[in-house]
N, C-alpha and C positions, 0 to 999 in steps of 0.2 A: 624553384623555390627553398633559399636556406630558410631554415627554422633560427628563431630569435634563441641568440644565449641564454644561456641560464642565469638569475640573475640572483645569484648569490646573495646579495643584502636583502633580499625581499626574503628568502627561505630562512636564515638566519632572524631577520627580526619576529618573523612567524614560531620559528625553535625558541627564540627566548621568551615568548609571551604564554610560551608552555614549561620552561625551565622549573619554577617553584613549584607549579602545579601535581597533579595526580602522577600525570604521564611517565616523567623522571622516577617517581615513588614507587610508579607499579612495575616498571623495566627492573628497577634495582631488587625489588622485594621477590620476584618471580622466581619458584622454585622448579621451575621446568619439571613439575610434577605428572604434566601428563594427563592431568584429569580434565580439562579443558579440553585434549584432541580428543576424548571417548564423545562428546558431547558434537565433536564437528561435521557437519554431512560430507564435507569433502572429502576428508581422512576415512571416515567408516567408507564412501564409494570408490577412494582410492586404495583399499585394501590396505590401511594401516600406514600408509607412507607418512614418513615422519619430514617430511617436506610441506605438507599437509598440516600440521599442526599449528594452532591458532597463535601460540607463542613464538614458535619460528617466523610466521609470517609476519610477524608483529618486529621482529629483528631485522627480519629482511627492507622492513620498509621505513616506520619512523624511527626502529633503531640504528640501520644505520644514516638516515637523517643526521640523527643527536650525533653518531661517531664522527660522520667527516663535518660535521660544524656547516651542512650545507652546500656543501665544496664538491659536487657530484657534475657528471656530464650530462648532457641532453640524454644521451644511449642509456646511461645509467639508470637516467627518471624515469627513459621509458620500459627500461626491465621491468622496474616496478611495477607499472599497472599491468602487468600480468599478474600480478600475486595481490594488490590493492583492489582493483577491479573483477580480476580473472578467478581467484578463487577464494573468495569471502562474499556472501551476501549481505553482512552487517547483520544477520539475526538475533545476535547477541546471547543465542542458545549458551554459547560457551560461558559468560559470565558468569550464569546462576551455579555453575559445577566449581567455581574456583575458589579456593579455601581462604584465598587473601581479599575476596572481593575484587578482582582486577577484571576491567571491562577490557577483553583484545578488540573486541569493533568498535568498539570506540576510540584505540587509538589507530586503525587502520584509515577509521575514516578522517581523523586528523591528518593521515598521510593524502589521503587522495583531496581534501583541502589544499595540501601545499603543493600537490603535482599538479592540482588545476589550477592553482597560480602561476604555472609556469608554462599553462597551456597543452599538458601530458595529462590525456583526456581519450577515451575510446572516442571515435569520432562518430557513433551515433547518439552519444551523449553532447557532443558538440554541437551538432544539429539541434537536438532537440531543446538545448538552452538558447540559441538562436530564435527557435519558434515561441521560447517562451517570452523571452526579450523584445520578437517584435509583433507578436496577438495576443499575448496575454495566456497561451495555450500550448503545452504539448505538440497539437496535430496541427499547429497553424489553419483552425477554420475560422474563419472572418465570422465576426459578431452577428450579422448580416446571414448567412449560413446557417448560424444556431438557432438563430430564431425561425428562421423557416424550417426548420427540421421542428421543433419545437409545436408550430403551429400546423406541422403534418402530422406531429403525434397528435395532437389535442383531436383531432379531425376522426384519426384512426381509431381511438380510444372511447372518445364521446359516444362511436356506434355502438359499442359493448359498456358502457358506462354513463346512460344519457348524464346530461348536465356538469360532465367533466371538464374544465378547463385549463393550461397550463402557463400561467399568468409571467411574466418578462417584466420586471423594473414596477413590480405593484407595488406601492408603498401602505406601510402600516398593519401589513398581515403578520402572522406570528413567527414564521420560519424563512429564513434566507437557506436555499434546496441550491448545493456544490455537489457536480459531478466528474466523473474522468472524461477528459475529451475523445477518449476511443467509444465513448457511448456516442456522441455527435459525429464522430466520423465511421464508426463501422457499427455500435449495436444502440440505433436509435431506439429500438424495443422499450429498451432498459428505462428510457425517459417516460414512456407510456405505463409500463408495469410501477415504477413509483410512483407517475400521477392518479394511476387506477388507486395505490392503497392511501395516501392520503388523501382523495375525495371521499373514499369508503369511510374513512376515520375521523372525515372531520375538517383536515387539518388544514389551514391557513398557510401556503406559501407561495414563495414567487421566485424565478431566476432573477439575474442581474442580468441587464445587457450585454455589460460588461465586467468582467472577474464570475463567471459562470465556470471555470476548470477548481479542481480541487488538487490533481494530479502536483508533485514537487518533485520530478524527479532532479534537478538542481542540488537537492539536500543531498541524495547517493551521487553525484558529480563530485559535489563539494563543492559548489558555486554558492556560498552563503548569501552574497547580495541578492542575487537572481532570488535563491529560496527565499530571503525576507519579504523582496518586493512581491511576489506569489502569496504571500499571507498578507501582507499589508492590503493588495488590491481586494481581497474577498472580504477583512474587515474594514475597510472604507464601504464598502457594497453595502454591507450589513449596516452599518452606520447613517448611509444616504436613506437607507429603504423605512429604517427606523423598525426594523425587526428585533423579535426577542433573543431567537438563537437561529446558530447556523449548525442546518442537518447535512450528513455528507451521504454518497452514495456509498454501496458495498468497496470502501476501497481504502486497503488498510495502512498505508506509507502516507497518502491525503491526511487519513486524520490525524494521524501521529505529528505531521507535521503543523497540521493548523491546532492541534488542541495541546500540545506540549513541547515543540521546538521552536514553534514559529513566535511565540511571545518573548523569549531571551532572546530571540535573531534582532527584535524589535526594541528590547530594553523593557519591555511593561512590568510593572510594580510586580514580585511575586511570582513572576512566571505564569501568568494568567490569561487565557485570553481575553477581551473588551465583554466577550459575550458566552455563552455556555456554547458548546461545539458538542455535538450529539452526533453518533455513528447508526446508520441504518438498523444494524443488530441492534442495539440500545431502542430507537426509536418503537421498531416494530414491536420489539416486548414490552414496552410501554403500553402502545395502543392495545394488545392481546388481555396485558393484566389488565387495565381501567377498564375492559369492556365497548372500548373504540371500535373493534374488530373482533369478531367471533366466528370459528373456525367452523364449518359445518362437519362435524364428526364422519358422515357418510362421503367426504372429499381427502380424509387424511390418507397420503399417500402407503402404502403397502409394503411394496418394493424394500429391501435393505437398504438404509441409506447411512453412509458418515457423513464427520465434520471436518474438514479443515480448521484446522484454530492459525487462523494469519498471524505472522512473529507482531504484526504492530497493532494486534486489536487485541489479540489473547496475552502475549506477552508483555507488548506495549505498552496495550491498552485497559489490561483487567475485565473485558468482557465476555470471557467465558462461558461465567454461568448464563447469561442473557442467551448467549446463542445454543447452550444445549435447551433451554426453555423453548425455545421454538422449536428446534429439532423433534423435542418430544410431542409440541403441540402440534406438528405438521404430517409426522411416520409416525406410522405405528411400530416399526421396525428400524429404531437409529442402534448403531455399533458407533463401539468407539475405537478410534485408533490406538494404536500404544505404541508410545506414551504421548499423552494429550494436554489438552490444554495450556499452561503456560509452560510444561515440557516439552511441548509438541515439537516434532522435527520440522526445519525449515522447509517448503515443499523446492527451493531451487531455484527460485523465479524472481525473487526478491533482490532487494540493493540495487537494482538497474539492470538485473542480468537479463530478464525479460527485451527488455528497450532496447539492450545494448547489440540485441542481432544478430546475423548471419555467422558472424567470425566464432561466435561465445555460444552457439546450440549443441554444437556437439558437447562441451564439458558440462554445459546445463542440462542437458541430459545425462550424461554419466553421474555426476551428482546428483539428478534427479529417483537414481534407483531406491535409493532410501525411502523416499517416500510413497516410491510406486512401491516397492517392498511394504511399506506396513497398509495402505490400499487396499491389493489383493490378499493381503493377512484378515482383514475385517472382512471380508466375505460381501461387503457392498457394493450395490448396482448402480446408488447413486452415491456422488459428493458433491457437497455443498461445502462454495468457498464464497465467504462473504469480501472477497478481493479480487481485483481485475488482474492485479499479476500471477496469484494463485491462480484463478481462472485461466489464462492462457497458456501457462507453464502444465497444468495438471491435462488441460486438453490436450497438448505434443506427450506427456509420459502416460497417456490413453492408449495413443498410437504407438510411440517407441516400444513400451512395454505390452501392447495386447491388454488390455485391462479392461477393456469390455466394460465399460462403465459411463453414464453422463454425468458429466460437470455442470452444475448451475448455482446462481445467484438463490440466495432466498426470494427476491422481488419476481423470481422468475413463474414460479407457482402459488403463491401465496394470492394472489388477486382472483384464481380460479376457485380455490378453495374456500372463499368469505360466504356468510350467511348476510345477503344485503337486502334492504330496505326496499318495496316495490318500486318507489322513481328511480335505484337506480339500478333497475332490471330492463334491456330492453323490450319495448312491447312487440308482439307479434309481427308486426308489418317490419320493424326493425332488424329482425333476427333473422 
C-alpha cells in the first residue's frame, strides 16, 4: 500500500501559526552554550554524544521544518521520528537549565504534532490512538469489562475491609476517580487498593461508566484533537455526576493533561479545569494531615526506600513536598536520590517511550542507565513511583541493571499500615 503524499500546505499552515511566537524567537536566540545538554538523560547516557544535545535535536526536527518551509519528503519526515520520539521523553528538564528560558521539549512536542498531522508516528502510538477513539481508553477495555473488574475487586477488598464498595455512576458524591487503563487490564489490585484508602478516609467517590480513563498518550503522540476529547469525556462525566473534584490515580502525564494542558486544548477561561483535579499524592497527604487516615507507627517500613520524582508530578506538577511527607510518614529510612524534586532526572520511560514498545526498548534501557545509577547510589531497596510509566520503566531497569529493588506505588502499601476502626476490620470468621 502506497503511503499518502506529504501535505505541504498543512505543514506550512501549522508552521505559520508558530511563526510569530516563541519558537522562532527561541531558535534565533539559542547560543548553543551546551547547558541544556548536561541536563539530558540521552546525552549523558550516550557518553555526551553531541547528536543528543537538546538544542541539536530541535534543529533536526522543528528547525528543519522551518528551514525547508515544510517541503520535506515522507522519508525525511520518517527520519525525524527517530529524533522526535526516540531521543526525547519531553521531560522538560533541559528547560530548567537554559539561561534564556528556552524550552526544547516544547519545540520537540510541536514537531511531533506536525509529524502526526502527516500520519508519521510510531506504530504503537498509532494503535493506542485508535483504541482511544474507539473505546475511550488506551487498552481497548470495554465499559462492561471495566464494570465487571470493579465488581470483582469490590468483592475481594470487602473481605479485608467490611463495608467497602466500588461505586460506578453514583451521583452527588464528592469525587470522580480516574484510573490508568492498565489497572483495569493488568493491575486490578490497584483499583482495590485505592478503594480501601478512600473507604478508610471516609472519601465518597465514584467511577464513571464511560470516561473512567485518566491517561492521555495522544498528548505525547501529538494528536491534540484526540487528546482534547479524552479530557472532555472526563470533564463531562464529572459534570453529569455532579461531583466536586476529580481524583487521579498514580499516573504523571494523566495528571498533567487533565489539570494543566486539557483546559487550554478545550479553550476554557484562564486555562483552568472546571473543577479541582487532584493527584493521589496530594490526596493521600491531605488525608494523613487532616487525620482522616492514621498510620500505625509499628507498621512503618524499615527497609531503606527512595522516591522517584515523576516529571509530570514533580517538575511539571509541583507536588514534590507532598510526596516527601508521605515517604517520611510511611518509611523509617527514606533516602533521597541525587538530584531530586524538580531537578530529578527523568527515568527514561515518559513521553510515550514505554507504550512505544519493543522497537524502542533497547534505547529505553540505555537512556535509563542514569536513573539506575541514581537508584543504586541511594542504597535503597524500595523505590516508590507514583506514576505508571515510571513504575514500568523502573521495573525493567531493575532487571536490566540488577538493582535488587522492589518498585511500588504508594497505594500498594498504605492500606496495610492504617489504624482502622473496629467496624472496618474483618471479623475472626472473615479472616
